PDB file of the backbone (N, CA, C, O) and the ligand in Angstrom, with CONECT records:
HET     ZN  A 101       1
ATOM      1  N   UNK A   1       0.764  -1.210  -0.009  1.00  0.00           N
ATOM      2  CA  UNK A   1       0.088  -0.005  -0.004  1.00  0.00           C
ATOM      3  C   UNK A   1       0.785   1.246   0.044  1.00  0.00           C
ATOM      4  O   UNK A   1       0.257   2.304  -0.300  1.00  0.00           O
ATOM      5  N   UNK A   2       2.065   1.137   0.502  1.00  0.00           N
ATOM      6  CA  UNK A   2       2.934   2.378   0.687  1.00  0.00           C
ATOM      7  C   UNK A   2       3.189   2.896  -0.683  1.00  0.00           C
ATOM      8  O   UNK A   2       3.310   4.114  -0.813  1.00  0.00           O
ATOM      9  N   UNK A   3       3.292   2.073  -1.781  1.00  0.00           N
ATOM     10  CA  UNK A   3       3.561   2.542  -3.128  1.00  0.00           C
ATOM     11  C   UNK A   3       2.472   3.394  -3.616  1.00  0.00           C
ATOM     12  O   UNK A   3       2.644   4.447  -4.229  1.00  0.00           O
ATOM     13  N   UNK A   4       1.238   2.831  -3.280  1.00  0.00           N
ATOM     14  CA  UNK A   4      -0.002   3.493  -3.770  1.00  0.00           C
ATOM     15  C   UNK A   4      -0.176   4.938  -3.114  1.00  0.00           C
ATOM     16  O   UNK A   4      -0.536   5.919  -3.763  1.00  0.00           O
ATOM     17  N   UNK A   5       0.125   4.954  -1.731  1.00  0.00           N
ATOM     18  CA  UNK A   5       0.037   6.220  -1.069  1.00  0.00           C
ATOM     19  C   UNK A   5       0.988   7.309  -1.735  1.00  0.00           C
ATOM     20  O   UNK A   5       0.635   8.441  -2.066  1.00  0.00           O
ATOM     21  N   UNK A   6       2.235   6.771  -1.868  1.00  0.00           N
ATOM     22  CA  UNK A   6       3.316   7.595  -2.429  1.00  0.00           C
ATOM     23  C   UNK A   6       2.939   8.195  -3.763  1.00  0.00           C
ATOM     24  O   UNK A   6       3.339   9.311  -4.094  1.00  0.00           O
ATOM     25  N   UNK A   7       2.153   7.433  -4.536  1.00  0.00           N
ATOM     26  CA  UNK A   7       1.789   7.842  -5.814  1.00  0.00           C
ATOM     27  C   UNK A   7       0.506   8.658  -5.834  1.00  0.00           C
ATOM     28  O   UNK A   7       0.043   9.039  -6.909  1.00  0.00           O
ATOM     29  N   UNK A   8      -0.114   8.952  -4.607  1.00  0.00           N
ATOM     30  CA  UNK A   8      -1.272   9.799  -4.596  1.00  0.00           C
ATOM     31  C   UNK A   8      -1.257  10.899  -5.545  1.00  0.00           C
ATOM     32  O   UNK A   8      -0.318  11.691  -5.469  1.00  0.00           O
ATOM     33  N   UNK A   9      -2.166  11.069  -6.439  1.00  0.00           N
ATOM     34  CA  UNK A   9      -2.293  12.114  -7.449  1.00  0.00           C
ATOM     35  C   UNK A   9      -2.857  13.423  -6.999  1.00  0.00           C
ATOM     36  O   UNK A   9      -2.938  14.342  -7.814  1.00  0.00           O
ATOM     37  N   UNK A  10      -3.260  13.579  -5.741  1.00  0.00           N
ATOM     38  CA  UNK A  10      -4.054  14.762  -5.452  1.00  0.00           C
ATOM     39  C   UNK A  10      -3.045  16.053  -5.275  1.00  0.00           C
ATOM     40  O   UNK A  10      -1.837  15.913  -5.079  1.00  0.00           O
ATOM     41  N   UNK A  11      -3.680  17.278  -5.367  1.00  0.00           N
ATOM     42  CA  UNK A  11      -3.004  18.482  -5.340  1.00  0.00           C
ATOM     43  C   UNK A  11      -2.081  18.603  -4.115  1.00  0.00           C
ATOM     44  O   UNK A  11      -0.942  19.068  -4.162  1.00  0.00           O
ATOM     45  N   UNK A  12      -2.716  18.117  -2.975  1.00  0.00           N
ATOM     46  CA  UNK A  12      -1.949  18.282  -1.853  1.00  0.00           C
ATOM     47  C   UNK A  12      -0.633  17.561  -1.879  1.00  0.00           C
ATOM     48  O   UNK A  12       0.353  18.116  -1.393  1.00  0.00           O
ATOM     49  N   UNK A  13      -0.548  16.399  -2.394  1.00  0.00           N
ATOM     50  CA  UNK A  13       0.644  15.550  -2.541  1.00  0.00           C
ATOM     51  C   UNK A  13       1.483  15.996  -3.588  1.00  0.00           C
ATOM     52  O   UNK A  13       2.696  16.040  -3.384  1.00  0.00           O
ATOM     53  N   UNK A  14       0.996  16.345  -4.720  1.00  0.00           N
ATOM     54  CA  UNK A  14       1.739  16.586  -5.946  1.00  0.00           C
ATOM     55  C   UNK A  14       1.957  18.060  -6.015  1.00  0.00           C
ATOM     56  O   UNK A  14       2.812  18.430  -6.819  1.00  0.00           O
ATOM     57  N   UNK A  15       1.362  18.927  -5.344  1.00  0.00           N
ATOM     58  CA  UNK A  15       1.539  20.481  -5.482  1.00  0.00           C
ATOM     59  C   UNK A  15       1.029  20.870  -6.749  1.00  0.00           C
ATOM     60  O   UNK A  15       1.130  20.153  -7.744  1.00  0.00           O
ATOM     61  N   UNK A  16       0.459  22.035  -6.740  1.00  0.00           N
ATOM     62  CA  UNK A  16      -0.179  22.692  -7.781  1.00  0.00           C
ATOM     63  C   UNK A  16       1.027  23.418  -8.687  1.00  0.00           C
ATOM     64  O   UNK A  16       1.805  24.148  -8.074  1.00  0.00           O
ATOM     65  N   UNK A  17       1.171  23.273  -9.854  1.00  0.00           N
ATOM     66  CA  UNK A  17       2.068  23.942 -10.628  1.00  0.00           C
ATOM     67  C   UNK A  17       1.804  25.488 -10.667  1.00  0.00           C
ATOM     68  O   UNK A  17       0.636  25.878 -10.688  1.00  0.00           O
ATOM     69  N   UNK A  18       2.777  26.327 -10.677  1.00  0.00           N
ATOM     70  CA  UNK A  18       2.473  27.784 -10.576  1.00  0.00           C
ATOM     71  C   UNK A  18       2.284  28.209 -12.070  1.00  0.00           C
ATOM     72  O   UNK A  18       2.231  27.371 -12.970  1.00  0.00           O
ATOM     73  N   UNK A  19       2.190  29.487 -12.274  1.00  0.00           N
ATOM     74  CA  UNK A  19       1.780  30.081 -13.509  1.00  0.00           C
ATOM     75  C   UNK A  19       2.854  29.712 -14.562  1.00  0.00           C
ATOM     76  O   UNK A  19       2.525  29.575 -15.741  1.00  0.00           O
ATOM     77  N   UNK A  20       3.964  29.571 -14.207  1.00  0.00           N
ATOM     78  CA  UNK A  20       4.960  29.248 -15.296  1.00  0.00           C
ATOM     79  C   UNK A  20       5.075  27.724 -15.540  1.00  0.00           C
ATOM     80  O   UNK A  20       5.998  27.225 -16.184  1.00  0.00           O
ATOM     81  N   UNK A  21       4.100  27.048 -14.994  1.00  0.00           N
ATOM     82  CA  UNK A  21       4.135  25.570 -15.143  1.00  0.00           C
ATOM     83  C   UNK A  21       4.988  24.703 -14.332  1.00  0.00           C
ATOM     84  O   UNK A  21       4.970  23.476 -14.426  1.00  0.00           O
ATOM     85  N   UNK A  22       5.801  25.424 -13.460  1.00  0.00           N
ATOM     86  CA  UNK A  22       6.720  24.706 -12.682  1.00  0.00           C
ATOM     87  C   UNK A  22       5.973  24.298 -11.350  1.00  0.00           C
ATOM     88  O   UNK A  22       5.277  25.124 -10.760  1.00  0.00           O
ATOM     89  N   UNK A  23       6.113  23.164 -10.945  1.00  0.00           N
ATOM     90  CA  UNK A  23       5.479  22.745  -9.706  1.00  0.00           C
ATOM     91  C   UNK A  23       6.651  21.996  -8.901  1.00  0.00           C
ATOM     92  O   UNK A  23       7.252  20.996  -9.295  1.00  0.00           O
ATOM     93  N   UNK A  24       6.851  22.673  -7.711  1.00  0.00           N
ATOM     94  CA  UNK A  24       7.822  21.975  -6.738  1.00  0.00           C
ATOM     95  C   UNK A  24       6.911  21.021  -5.999  1.00  0.00           C
ATOM     96  O   UNK A  24       5.841  21.401  -5.525  1.00  0.00           O
ATOM     97  N   UNK A  25       7.381  19.683  -5.899  1.00  0.00           N
ATOM     98  CA  UNK A  25       6.839  18.828  -5.060  1.00  0.00           C
ATOM     99  C   UNK A  25       6.848  19.185  -3.549  1.00  0.00           C
ATOM    100  O   UNK A  25       7.932  19.289  -2.974  1.00  0.00           O
ATOM    101  N   UNK A  26       5.849  19.348  -2.982  1.00  0.00           N
ATOM    102  CA  UNK A  26       6.052  19.769  -1.519  1.00  0.00           C
ATOM    103  C   UNK A  26       6.582  18.654  -0.774  1.00  0.00           C
ATOM    104  O   UNK A  26       6.586  17.516  -1.242  1.00  0.00           O
ATOM    105  N   UNK A  27       7.024  18.936   0.353  1.00  0.00           N
ATOM    106  CA  UNK A  27       7.525  17.890   1.302  1.00  0.00           C
ATOM    107  C   UNK A  27       6.347  17.085   1.791  1.00  0.00           C
ATOM    108  O   UNK A  27       5.502  17.603   2.521  1.00  0.00           O
ATOM    109  N   UNK A  28       6.277  15.859   1.413  1.00  0.00           N
ATOM    110  CA  UNK A  28       5.161  15.061   1.838  1.00  0.00           C
ATOM    111  C   UNK A  28       5.418  14.634   3.302  1.00  0.00           C
ATOM    112  O   UNK A  28       6.559  14.285   3.605  1.00  0.00           O
ATOM    113  N   UNK A  29       4.472  14.637   4.194  1.00  0.00           N
ATOM    114  CA  UNK A  29       4.657  14.139   5.438  1.00  0.00           C
ATOM    115  C   UNK A  29       3.734  12.958   5.667  1.00  0.00           C
ATOM    116  O   UNK A  29       2.543  13.059   5.373  1.00  0.00           O
ATOM    117  N   UNK A  30       4.188  11.939   6.136  1.00  0.00           N
ATOM    118  CA  UNK A  30       3.390  10.673   6.397  1.00  0.00           C
ATOM    119  C   UNK A  30       3.481  10.293   7.853  1.00  0.00           C
ATOM    120  O   UNK A  30       4.504  10.350   8.535  1.00  0.00           O
ATOM    121  N   UNK A  31       2.199   9.871   8.272  1.00  0.00           N
ATOM    122  CA  UNK A  31       2.017   9.606   9.678  1.00  0.00           C
ATOM    123  C   UNK A  31       1.816   8.062   9.762  1.00  0.00           C
ATOM    124  O   UNK A  31       1.659   7.364   8.760  1.00  0.00           O
ATOM    125  N   UNK A  32       1.832   7.579  11.059  1.00  0.00           N
ATOM    126  CA  UNK A  32       1.288   6.233  11.212  1.00  0.00           C
ATOM    127  C   UNK A  32      -0.130   6.138  10.578  1.00  0.00           C
ATOM    128  O   UNK A  32      -0.983   7.005  10.769  1.00  0.00           O
ATOM    129  N   UNK A  33      -0.303   5.172   9.910  1.00  0.00           N
ATOM    130  CA  UNK A  33      -1.692   5.098   9.202  1.00  0.00           C
ATOM    131  C   UNK A  33      -1.699   5.635   7.887  1.00  0.00           C
ATOM    132  O   UNK A  33      -2.714   5.463   7.212  1.00  0.00           O
ATOM    133  N   UNK A  34      -0.655   6.307   7.372  1.00  0.00           N
ATOM    134  CA  UNK A  34      -0.700   6.934   6.170  1.00  0.00           C
ATOM    135  C   UNK A  34      -0.566   5.774   4.916  1.00  0.00           C
ATOM    136  O   UNK A  34      -0.852   6.006   3.742  1.00  0.00           O
ATOM    137  N   UNK A  35      -0.107   4.584   5.404  1.00  0.00           N
ATOM    138  CA  UNK A  35      -0.016   3.602   4.340  1.00  0.00           C
ATOM    139  C   UNK A  35      -0.947   2.567   4.603  1.00  0.00           C
ATOM    140  O   UNK A  35      -0.730   1.419   4.213  1.00  0.00           O
ATOM    141  N   UNK A  36      -2.117   2.925   5.324  1.00  0.00           N
ATOM    142  CA  UNK A  36      -3.065   1.859   5.625  1.00  0.00           C
ATOM    143  C   UNK A  36      -4.320   2.379   4.986  1.00  0.00           C
ATOM    144  O   UNK A  36      -4.813   3.443   5.361  1.00  0.00           O
ATOM    145  N   UNK A  37      -4.798   1.723   4.122  1.00  0.00           N
ATOM    146  CA  UNK A  37      -5.925   1.900   3.388  1.00  0.00           C
ATOM    147  C   UNK A  37      -7.208   1.565   4.226  1.00  0.00           C
ATOM    148  O   UNK A  37      -7.406   0.464   4.741  1.00  0.00           O
ATOM    149  N   UNK A  38      -8.108   2.706   4.307  1.00  0.00           N
ATOM    150  CA  UNK A  38      -9.261   2.592   5.208  1.00  0.00           C
ATOM    151  C   UNK A  38     -10.492   2.328   4.424  1.00  0.00           C
ATOM    152  O   UNK A  38     -11.293   1.521   4.895  1.00  0.00           O
ATOM    153  N   UNK A  39     -10.743   2.893   3.307  1.00  0.00           N
ATOM    154  CA  UNK A  39     -11.790   2.550   2.505  1.00  0.00           C
ATOM    155  C   UNK A  39     -11.657   3.062   1.117  1.00  0.00           C
ATOM    156  O   UNK A  39     -10.724   3.819   0.848  1.00  0.00           O
ATOM    157  N   UNK A  40     -12.498   2.713   0.237  1.00  0.00           N
ATOM    158  CA  UNK A  40     -12.260   3.391  -1.177  1.00  0.00           C
ATOM    159  C   UNK A  40     -13.830   3.427  -1.756  1.00  0.00           C
ATOM    160  O   UNK A  40     -14.823   2.885  -1.270  1.00  0.00           O
ATOM    161  N   UNK A  41     -13.720   4.220  -2.917  1.00  0.00           N
ATOM    162  CA  UNK A  41     -15.137   4.582  -3.315  1.00  0.00           C
ATOM    163  C   UNK A  41     -14.946   4.579  -4.912  1.00  0.00           C
ATOM    164  O   UNK A  41     -13.960   5.062  -5.470  1.00  0.00           O
ATOM    165  N   UNK A  42     -15.901   4.039  -5.491  1.00  0.00           N
ATOM    166  CA  UNK A  42     -15.677   4.109  -7.028  1.00  0.00           C
ATOM    167  C   UNK A  42     -16.298   5.471  -7.527  1.00  0.00           C
ATOM    168  O   UNK A  42     -17.384   5.942  -7.189  1.00  0.00           O
ATOM    169  N   UNK A  43     -15.421   5.975  -8.359  1.00  0.00           N
ATOM    170  CA  UNK A  43     -15.839   7.266  -9.022  1.00  0.00           C
ATOM    171  C   UNK A  43     -16.199   6.867 -10.401  1.00  0.00           C
ATOM    172  O   UNK A  43     -15.337   6.494 -11.198  1.00  0.00           O
ATOM    173  N   UNK A  44     -17.568   6.946 -10.724  1.00  0.00           N
ATOM    174  CA  UNK A  44     -17.998   6.406 -11.875  1.00  0.00           C
ATOM    175  C   UNK A  44     -17.208   6.320 -13.107  1.00  0.00           C
ATOM    176  O   UNK A  44     -17.013   7.380 -13.701  1.00  0.00           O
ATOM    177  N   UNK A  45     -16.734   5.273 -13.578  1.00  0.00           N
ATOM    178  CA  UNK A  45     -16.001   5.077 -14.850  1.00  0.00           C
ATOM    179  C   UNK A  45     -14.681   5.765 -14.935  1.00  0.00           C
ATOM    180  O   UNK A  45     -14.051   5.848 -15.989  1.00  0.00           O
ATOM    181  N   UNK A  46     -14.284   6.248 -13.814  1.00  0.00           N
ATOM    182  CA  UNK A  46     -12.940   6.933 -13.774  1.00  0.00           C
ATOM    183  C   UNK A  46     -11.988   6.268 -13.002  1.00  0.00           C
ATOM    184  O   UNK A  46     -10.941   5.885 -13.525  1.00  0.00           O
ATOM    185  N   UNK A  47     -12.241   6.071 -11.738  1.00  0.00           N
ATOM    186  CA  UNK A  47     -11.190   5.294 -11.066  1.00  0.00           C
ATOM    187  C   UNK A  47     -11.682   5.132  -9.624  1.00  0.00           C
ATOM    188  O   UNK A  47     -12.859   4.825  -9.439  1.00  0.00           O
ATOM    189  N   UNK A  48     -10.805   5.330  -8.539  1.00  0.00           N
ATOM    190  CA  UNK A  48     -11.201   4.997  -7.305  1.00  0.00           C
ATOM    191  C   UNK A  48     -10.662   6.237  -6.396  1.00  0.00           C
ATOM    192  O   UNK A  48      -9.620   6.841  -6.652  1.00  0.00           O
ATOM    193  N   UNK A  49     -11.389   6.487  -5.463  1.00  0.00           N
ATOM    194  CA  UNK A  49     -11.102   7.514  -4.548  1.00  0.00           C
ATOM    195  C   UNK A  49     -10.647   6.684  -3.110  1.00  0.00           C
ATOM    196  O   UNK A  49     -11.456   6.063  -2.420  1.00  0.00           O
ATOM    197  N   UNK A  50      -9.379   6.791  -2.847  1.00  0.00           N
ATOM    198  CA  UNK A  50      -8.915   6.052  -1.644  1.00  0.00           C
ATOM    199  C   UNK A  50      -8.902   6.897  -0.418  1.00  0.00           C
ATOM    200  O   UNK A  50      -8.559   8.076  -0.510  1.00  0.00           O
ATOM    201  N   UNK A  51      -9.247   6.384   0.711  1.00  0.00           N
ATOM    202  CA  UNK A  51      -9.279   7.005   1.875  1.00  0.00           C
ATOM    203  C   UNK A  51      -8.229   6.253   2.849  1.00  0.00           C
ATOM    204  O   UNK A  51      -8.262   5.047   3.097  1.00  0.00           O
ATOM    205  N   UNK A  52      -7.454   7.021   3.268  1.00  0.00           N
ATOM    206  CA  UNK A  52      -6.278   6.246   4.132  1.00  0.00           C
ATOM    207  C   UNK A  52      -6.532   6.563   5.717  1.00  0.00           C
ATOM    208  O   UNK A  52      -7.253   7.507   6.042  1.00  0.00           O
ATOM    209  N   UNK A  53      -5.998   5.855   6.534  1.00  0.00           N
ATOM    210  CA  UNK A  53      -6.234   5.719   8.031  1.00  0.00           C
ATOM    211  C   UNK A  53      -5.768   7.058   8.621  1.00  0.00           C
ATOM    212  O   UNK A  53      -6.237   7.460   9.686  1.00  0.00           O
ATOM    213  N   UNK A  54      -4.849   7.748   7.933  1.00  0.00           N
ATOM    214  CA  UNK A  54      -4.614   9.023   8.595  1.00  0.00           C
ATOM    215  C   UNK A  54      -5.493  10.218   8.162  1.00  0.00           C
ATOM    216  O   UNK A  54      -5.131  11.369   8.406  1.00  0.00           O
ATOM    217  N   UNK A  55      -6.639   9.945   7.524  1.00  0.00           N
ATOM    218  CA  UNK A  55      -7.571  10.909   7.290  1.00  0.00           C
ATOM    219  C   UNK A  55      -7.452  11.606   5.843  1.00  0.00           C
ATOM    220  O   UNK A  55      -8.248  12.451   5.434  1.00  0.00           O
ATOM    221  N   UNK A  56      -6.368  11.136   5.151  1.00  0.00           N
ATOM    222  CA  UNK A  56      -6.239  11.674   3.818  1.00  0.00           C
ATOM    223  C   UNK A  56      -7.018  10.993   2.874  1.00  0.00           C
ATOM    224  O   UNK A  56      -6.897   9.777   2.719  1.00  0.00           O
ATOM    225  N   UNK A  57      -7.973  11.814   2.098  1.00  0.00           N
ATOM    226  CA  UNK A  57      -8.909  11.133   1.249  1.00  0.00           C
ATOM    227  C   UNK A  57      -9.114  12.081   0.032  1.00  0.00           C
ATOM    228  O   UNK A  57     -10.254  12.240  -0.404  1.00  0.00           O
ATOM    229  N   UNK A  58      -8.115  12.679  -0.500  1.00  0.00           N
ATOM    230  CA  UNK A  58      -8.295  13.594  -1.541  1.00  0.00           C
ATOM    231  C   UNK A  58      -7.795  13.068  -2.886  1.00  0.00           C
ATOM    232  O   UNK A  58      -8.021  13.654  -3.945  1.00  0.00           O
ATOM    233  N   UNK A  59      -7.094  11.920  -2.783  1.00  0.00           N
ATOM    234  CA  UNK A  59      -6.654  11.480  -4.027  1.00  0.00           C
ATOM    235  C   UNK A  59      -7.543  10.487  -4.722  1.00  0.00           C
ATOM    236  O   UNK A  59      -8.089   9.515  -4.198  1.00  0.00           O
ATOM    237  N   UNK A  60      -7.617  10.909  -6.105  1.00  0.00           N
ATOM    238  CA  UNK A  60      -8.623  10.111  -7.039  1.00  0.00           C
ATOM    239  C   UNK A  60      -7.626   9.371  -7.951  1.00  0.00           C
ATOM    240  O   UNK A  60      -6.930  10.015  -8.737  1.00  0.00           O
ATOM    241  N   UNK A  61      -7.542   8.003  -7.860  1.00  0.00           N
ATOM    242  CA  UNK A  61      -6.777   7.312  -8.756  1.00  0.00           C
ATOM    243  C   UNK A  61      -7.378   6.852  -9.899  1.00  0.00           C
ATOM    244  O   UNK A  61      -8.284   6.031  -9.759  1.00  0.00           O
ATOM    245  N   UNK A  62      -7.017   7.264 -11.180  1.00  0.00           N
ATOM    246  CA  UNK A  62      -7.711   6.848 -12.290  1.00  0.00           C
ATOM    247  C   UNK A  62      -7.189   5.358 -12.555  1.00  0.00           C
ATOM    248  O   UNK A  62      -6.146   4.889 -12.099  1.00  0.00           O
ATOM    249  N   UNK A  63      -8.067   4.735 -13.340  1.00  0.00           N
ATOM    250  CA  UNK A  63      -7.791   3.398 -13.720  1.00  0.00           C
ATOM    251  C   UNK A  63      -6.442   3.210 -14.380  1.00  0.00           C
ATOM    252  O   UNK A  63      -5.735   2.219 -14.199  1.00  0.00           O
ATOM    253  N   UNK A  64      -6.105   4.338 -15.239  1.00  0.00           N
ATOM    254  CA  UNK A  64      -4.829   4.310 -15.807  1.00  0.00           C
ATOM    255  C   UNK A  64      -3.729   4.278 -14.917  1.00  0.00           C
ATOM    256  O   UNK A  64      -2.773   3.525 -15.102  1.00  0.00           O
ATOM    257  N   UNK A  65      -3.823   5.127 -13.875  1.00  0.00           N
ATOM    258  CA  UNK A  65      -2.853   5.176 -12.837  1.00  0.00           C
ATOM    259  C   UNK A  65      -2.744   3.856 -12.127  1.00  0.00           C
ATOM    260  O   UNK A  65      -1.650   3.360 -11.859  1.00  0.00           O
ATOM    261  N   UNK A  66      -3.871   3.304 -11.830  1.00  0.00           N
ATOM    262  CA  UNK A  66      -4.072   2.144 -11.022  1.00  0.00           C
ATOM    263  C   UNK A  66      -3.276   1.045 -11.718  1.00  0.00           C
ATOM    264  O   UNK A  66      -2.461   0.338 -11.125  1.00  0.00           O
ATOM    265  N   UNK A  67      -3.559   0.950 -12.990  1.00  0.00           N
ATOM    266  CA  UNK A  67      -2.931  -0.056 -13.831  1.00  0.00           C
ATOM    267  C   UNK A  67      -1.429  -0.006 -13.944  1.00  0.00           C
ATOM    268  O   UNK A  67      -0.723  -1.000 -14.118  1.00  0.00           O
ATOM    269  N   UNK A  68      -0.966   1.326 -13.823  1.00  0.00           N
ATOM    270  CA  UNK A  68       0.561   1.540 -13.881  1.00  0.00           C
ATOM    271  C   UNK A  68       1.240   1.046 -12.609  1.00  0.00           C
ATOM    272  O   UNK A  68       2.332   0.479 -12.600  1.00  0.00           O
ATOM    273  N   UNK A  69       0.506   1.309 -11.550  1.00  0.00           N
ATOM    274  CA  UNK A  69       0.988   0.771 -10.187  1.00  0.00           C
ATOM    275  C   UNK A  69       0.942  -0.696 -10.195  1.00  0.00           C
ATOM    276  O   UNK A  69       1.288  -1.330  -9.199  1.00  0.00           O
TER     277      UNK A  69
HETATM  278 ZN    ZN A 101      -2.722  13.014  -1.726  1.00  0.00          ZN2+
END
């Protein structure tokens, strides 16, 4: 599961690119529970929304991404 969490595609984990298109990846902080999957939700036809035990639940994993993992 750790690999899945580290690949979280949400803006919090990936950082939003600035107007110049550069995006510095923010320092990601992980807590106990960060790599523990609590639940998931199907996002119609697109992918899965994963909720982690540390409360992080903003990452929507597309099927394309899931297949790559
Ligand atoms: Zn995330």
